[in-house]
TORKE-625089 format. One record per residue (C-alpha): residue in one letter; residue number from 1; z, y, x. Coordinates in steps of 0.02 Angstrom, whole numbers, always signed. Layout:
BEGIN
a, NUM, Z, Y, X
...
END
This chain:
BEGIN
m, 1, +0, +0, +0
p, 2, -26, +180, +59
l, 3, +122, +266, +136
l, 4, +263, +326, +26
i, 5, +301, +510, +44
e, 6, +478, +473, +103
e, 7, +408, +373, +250
i, 8, +320, +526, +322
p, 9, +425, +622, +451
k, 10, +470, +801, +413
f, 11, +527, +876, +578
s, 12, +525, +1065, +601
l, 13, +437, +1157, +742
d, 14, +606, +1193, +823
e, 15, +651, +1009, +814
a, 16, +485, +961, +894
v, 17, +517, +1084, +1035
g, 18, +692, +1011, +1056
l, 19, +626, +832, +1066
a, 20, +499, +883, +1200
r, 21, +635, +964, +1303
k, 22, +766, +828, +1281
f, 23, +659, +674, +1311
y, 24, +516, +738, +1420
g, 25, +585, +891, +1508
i, 26, +443, +995, +1437
d, 27, +479, +1173, +1382
a, 28, +341, +1222, +1262
s, 29, +295, +1309, +1101
a, 30, +237, +1201, +955
t, 31, +114, +1207, +811
e, 32, +92, +1067, +684
l, 33, -71, +970, +674
p, 34, -141, +888, +517
s, 35, -104, +703, +495
y, 36, -118, +565, +366
g, 37, +49, +475, +382
d, 38, +128, +531, +546
q, 39, +181, +702, +608
n, 40, +90, +776, +756
f, 41, +130, +934, +855
l, 42, +23, +1026, +981
l, 43, +134, +1085, +1123
r, 44, +90, +1217, +1251
d, 45, +199, +1252, +1403
s, 46, +213, +1418, +1496
g, 47, +71, +1367, +1612
g, 48, -46, +1336, +1466
i, 49, -43, +1146, +1484
r, 50, -56, +1060, +1315
f, 51, +21, +900, +1252
v, 52, +29, +809, +1085
l, 53, +197, +751, +1018
k, 54, +173, +610, +893
i, 55, +312, +560, +773
a, 56, +267, +399, +682
n, 57, +310, +371, +500
s, 58, +468, +269, +471
s, 59, +370, +114, +417
s, 60, +281, +101, +585
q, 61, +311, -60, +680
r, 62, +350, -55, +865
d, 63, +224, -190, +907
l, 64, +81, -88, +833
l, 65, +130, +68, +929
d, 66, +147, -37, +1088
a, 67, -28, -105, +1051
q, 68, -99, +71, +1036
n, 69, -19, +122, +1200
a, 70, -85, -35, +1286
a, 71, -261, -10, +1216
m, 72, -272, +170, +1276
a, 73, -213, +116, +1449
h, 74, -339, -27, +1449
i, 75, -482, +92, +1406
g, 76, -428, +216, +1538
r, 77, -427, +81, +1673
a, 78, -596, +13, +1619
d, 79, -697, +175, +1605
s, 80, -628, +348, +1638
t, 81, -781, +428, +1557
l, 82, -727, +362, +1385
r, 83, -583, +480, +1360
c, 84, -432, +438, +1256
p, 85, -255, +506, +1268
e, 86, -135, +447, +1401
v, 87, +43, +406, +1350
l, 88, +176, +497, +1451
a, 89, +343, +419, +1493
t, 90, +509, +498, +1444
l, 91, +632, +556, +1576
a, 92, +708, +383, +1560
g, 93, +540, +300, +1593
d, 94, +502, +244, +1415
k, 95, +329, +257, +1335
l, 96, +408, +246, +1162
t, 97, +576, +312, +1102
m, 98, +664, +317, +934
v, 99, +749, +470, +860
p, 100, +850, +497, +701
g, 101, +777, +598, +558
a, 102, +833, +652, +386
g, 103, +959, +537, +304
s, 104, +964, +365, +382
s, 105, +782, +362, +437
e, 106, +730, +335, +617
y, 107, +561, +375, +694
f, 108, +466, +322, +848
v, 109, +411, +465, +961
r, 110, +273, +472, +1092
m, 111, +205, +610, +1203
l, 112, +18, +606, +1238
t, 113, -95, +705, +1350
y, 114, -208, +829, +1261
l, 115, -393, +789, +1265
p, 116, -520, +928, +1291
g, 117, -666, +943, +1173
v, 118, -714, +1002, +999
p, 119, -694, +887, +848
m, 120, -864, +842, +778
g, 121, -804, +907, +610
e, 122, -793, +1083, +683
l, 123, -972, +1087, +749
q, 124, -1095, +1181, +639
s, 125, -1231, +1049, +660
h, 126, -1251, +874, +728
s, 127, -1408, +849, +832
q, 128, -1496, +683, +849
g, 129, -1432, +675, +1027
l, 130, -1252, +701, +971
l, 131, -1269, +565, +838
r, 132, -1341, +443, +964
s, 133, -1201, +484, +1085
l, 134, -1076, +449, +945
g, 135, -1148, +276, +923
s, 136, -1160, +246, +1110
f, 137, -980, +299, +1136
f, 138, -913, +174, +1010
g, 139, -1031, +40, +1072
q, 140, -960, +60, +1247
l, 141, -783, +71, +1178
d, 142, -803, -92, +1083
g, 143, -874, -176, +1237
i, 144, -713, -132, +1327
l, 145, -598, -177, +1182
e, 146, -683, -346, +1166
g, 147, -582, -394, +1321
f, 148, -419, -326, +1250
s, 149, -290, -422, +1149
h, 150, -117, -383, +1084
p, 151, -16, -464, +944
g, 152, +13, -294, +865
t, 153, -172, -281, +818
v, 154, -167, -439, +711
r, 155, -115, -367, +543
d, 156, -165, -337, +363
l, 157, -231, -160, +342
e, 158, -310, -85, +187
w, 159, -432, +12, +295
d, 160, -495, -151, +370
l, 161, -661, -186, +284
r, 162, -619, -370, +274
h, 163, -503, -318, +131
a, 164, -619, -187, +57
a, 165, -652, -276, -107
a, 166, -466, -298, -145
t, 167, -427, -120, -91
v, 168, -561, -43, -200
r, 169, -511, -148, -350
t, 170, -330, -93, -327
y, 171, -365, +94, -326
l, 172, -523, +109, -430
p, 173, -424, +129, -594
h, 174, -360, +296, -526
v, 175, -539, +365, -527
a, 176, -548, +453, -695
e, 177, -735, +483, -716
f, 178, -833, +339, -792
a, 179, -992, +377, -693
a, 180, -898, +380, -529
r, 181, -810, +216, -567
s, 182, -975, +136, -615
l, 183, -1055, +192, -453
v, 184, -916, +114, -349
e, 185, -925, -45, -453
t, 186, -1110, -60, -412
y, 187, -1077, -47, -225
l, 188, -929, -166, -241
s, 189, -1033, -298, -329
r, 190, -1168, -290, -195
f, 191, -1037, -300, -57
e, 192, -957, -455, -133
e, 193, -1127, -536, -154
t, 194, -1207, -498, +14
v, 195, -1067, -464, +139
v, 196, -910, -560, +92
p, 197, -992, -733, +112
v, 198, -1045, -696, +292
l, 199, -887, -610, +356
p, 200, -831, -767, +450
d, 201, -996, -765, +546
l, 202, -977, -589, +617
r, 203, -914, -554, +794
t, 204, -730, -505, +804
s, 205, -631, -395, +922
v, 206, -501, -257, +922
i, 207, -579, -95, +859
h, 208, -523, +86, +845
n, 209, -573, +84, +660
d, 210, -562, +270, +623
g, 211, -708, +361, +702
n, 212, -701, +507, +581
d, 213, -768, +676, +633
y, 214, -594, +746, +670
n, 215, -546, +600, +783
v, 216, -706, +611, +885
l, 217, -716, +746, +1018
a, 218, -875, +819, +1092
e, 219, -915, +935, +1236
e, 220, -1061, +1051, +1267
t, 221, -1173, +988, +1408
e, 222, -1296, +1132, +1391
p, 223, -1315, +1275, +1265
h, 224, -1307, +1204, +1087
n, 225, -1310, +1024, +1149
h, 226, -1152, +920, +1131
v, 227, -1112, +740, +1173
v, 228, -963, +635, +1120
t, 229, -836, +618, +1260
g, 230, -672, +563, +1182
v, 231, -578, +489, +1036
i, 232, -400, +510, +973
d, 233, -285, +427, +844
f, 234, -278, +239, +865
g, 235, -168, +220, +711
d, 236, -294, +112, +615
m, 237, -329, -3, +762
v, 238, -347, -184, +709
k, 239, -425, -348, +763
t, 240, -569, -377, +642
c, 241, -759, -384, +635
m, 242, -832, -280, +776
v, 243, -974, -207, +672
f, 244, -846, -121, +560
e, 245, -822, +6, +701
l, 246, -1002, +63, +685
a, 247, -995, +61, +495
v, 248, -845, +178, +495
a, 249, -919, +300, +621
a, 250, -1087, +303, +530
a, 251, -1003, +328, +361
y, 252, -918, +487, +421
a, 253, -1070, +547, +518
l, 254, -1183, +545, +365
l, 255, -1070, +659, +262
e, 256, -1153, +822, +209
k, 257, -1318, +774, +292
p, 258, -1484, +810, +201
d, 259, -1554, +640, +256
p, 260, -1406, +520, +271
l, 261, -1511, +366, +306
s, 262, -1595, +452, +454
t, 263, -1424, +506, +516
v, 264, -1362, +328, +507
t, 265, -1509, +260, +607
h, 266, -1475, +382, +750
v, 267, -1294, +325, +761
i, 268, -1345, +142, +750
g, 269, -1478, +165, +884
g, 270, -1349, +236, +1003
y, 271, -1227, +95, +969
h, 272, -1360, -40, +987
s, 273, -1414, +30, +1156
a, 274, -1237, +10, +1222
n, 275, -1182, -146, +1127
p, 276, -1328, -242, +1050
l, 277, -1303, -290, +869
t, 278, -1342, -463, +806
e, 279, -1471, -478, +668
l, 280, -1334, -525, +545
e, 281, -1235, -368, +591
q, 282, -1392, -265, +564
s, 283, -1419, -346, +394
v, 284, -1246, -304, +325
l, 285, -1224, -132, +402
f, 286, -1289, -28, +257
d, 287, -1175, -114, +132
l, 288, -1028, -98, +252
i, 289, -1058, +89, +268
m, 290, -1064, +109, +79
m, 291, -906, +8, +59
r, 292, -813, +113, +187
l, 293, -855, +266, +82
c, 294, -793, +175, -75
v, 295, -630, +130, +11
s, 296, -610, +310, +66
v, 297, -638, +390, -104
t, 298, -530, +267, -201
i, 299, -381, +275, -82
s, 300, -393, +464, -65
t, 301, -400, +484, -255
y, 302, -239, +385, -271
q, 303, -156, +474, -125
s, 304, -200, +647, -188
k, 305, -111, +607, -351
q, 306, +44, +552, -255
n, 307, +47, +699, -135
p, 308, -63, +841, -201
a, 309, +1, +966, -73
n, 310, -71, +869, +75
e, 311, -250, +933, +94
y, 312, -281, +814, +240
l, 313, -279, +667, +118
v, 314, -434, +729, +27
i, 315, -528, +818, +167
s, 316, -679, +703, +153
q, 317, -665, +654, -30
r, 318, -795, +774, -102
p, 319, -929, +745, +31
a, 320, -899, +556, +21
w, 321, -930, +558, -168
n, 322, -1086, +663, -138
a, 323, -1147, +538, -9
l, 324, -1119, +390, -125
n, 325, -1222, +476, -259
q, 326, -1356, +527, -133
l, 327, -1374, +351, -63
a, 328, -1378, +271, -236
t, 329, -1563, +320, -238
v, 330, -1598, +222, -77
d, 331, -1665, +45, -97
p, 332, -1546, -69, +2
s, 333, -1695, -169, +64
e, 334, -1774, -9, +130
a, 335, -1612, +37, +217
r, 336, -1599, -134, +298
r, 337, -1780, -123, +358
a, 338, -1745, +47, +435
i, 339, -1593, -21, +525
h, 340, -1687, -174, +590
a, 341, -1828, -61, +648
t, 342, -1704, +50, +740
c, 343, -1637, -103, +831
g, 344, -1810, -172, +866
s, 345, -1794, -322, +751
n, 346, -1935, -389, +644
q, 347, -1837, -423, +486
END
């Protein structure tokens, strides 16, 4: 189930500053960053060096946070050009510490390095080169994570597309409009018919699983030309089907694009060049992308009812609904042919 409001930490800016000083010896100012279920603070010391203080929700399990820390360290050792945050140790040498919060709640705290770059969501436009670099980045990342394992990544997660059908059926009743519900039901039916039967045949690995345009960072290599250089927020990391990584990144990349199918093929082309897709993965990609959008809109509809003041929960809800309506006019067979052509297959 999505997080309960009482599980989300509610530390003040002064408390965040105090935690940084007490546990890390860092004297800094703090501003709060948007987050889904945790609480994140951007810290800046007197020398201008930035850090990110992450306070996990009270339901977070230590083994998952340990897994995130281990994955980021694994990526950093494997390829320093694929940037992800580095976890800093406390003054006592710990990469994870627990602090008391309101009432009887306790929360895990981590300090991360700050990554340079601009979130893709803040760029005015996404060039074909940027989209290909998005795919290539995650293709390389998955190649590295294929060699990573940790028991904390083996878990049931609603955002894991293996459970997409159950997740959508759980939250679809909260979608009030008949036309919107019918649209999701159409995608759900196709997903259950074409994708669910072949899930056991797809490659598996640990994946980041949340390549949305505010977790992906880009840098300008020349005027008006950006490439993806980093990724943050490993909170949805899970061991599952590898191709889900690409489906998630492509689903967010196509939002608010005039030609979403073309956008998707650029991302897929970049991924395939770095981590070649099997023909089966190519065949199910379009339906996986649509189902990720369905999972997003149904969960966010439910969450917005539970916590209407949190704008972060619904940041991509409207463009995701627009994309689902836009892509309803695309023949799935045409989409699959375009994906196969992008990957050089003759399907």
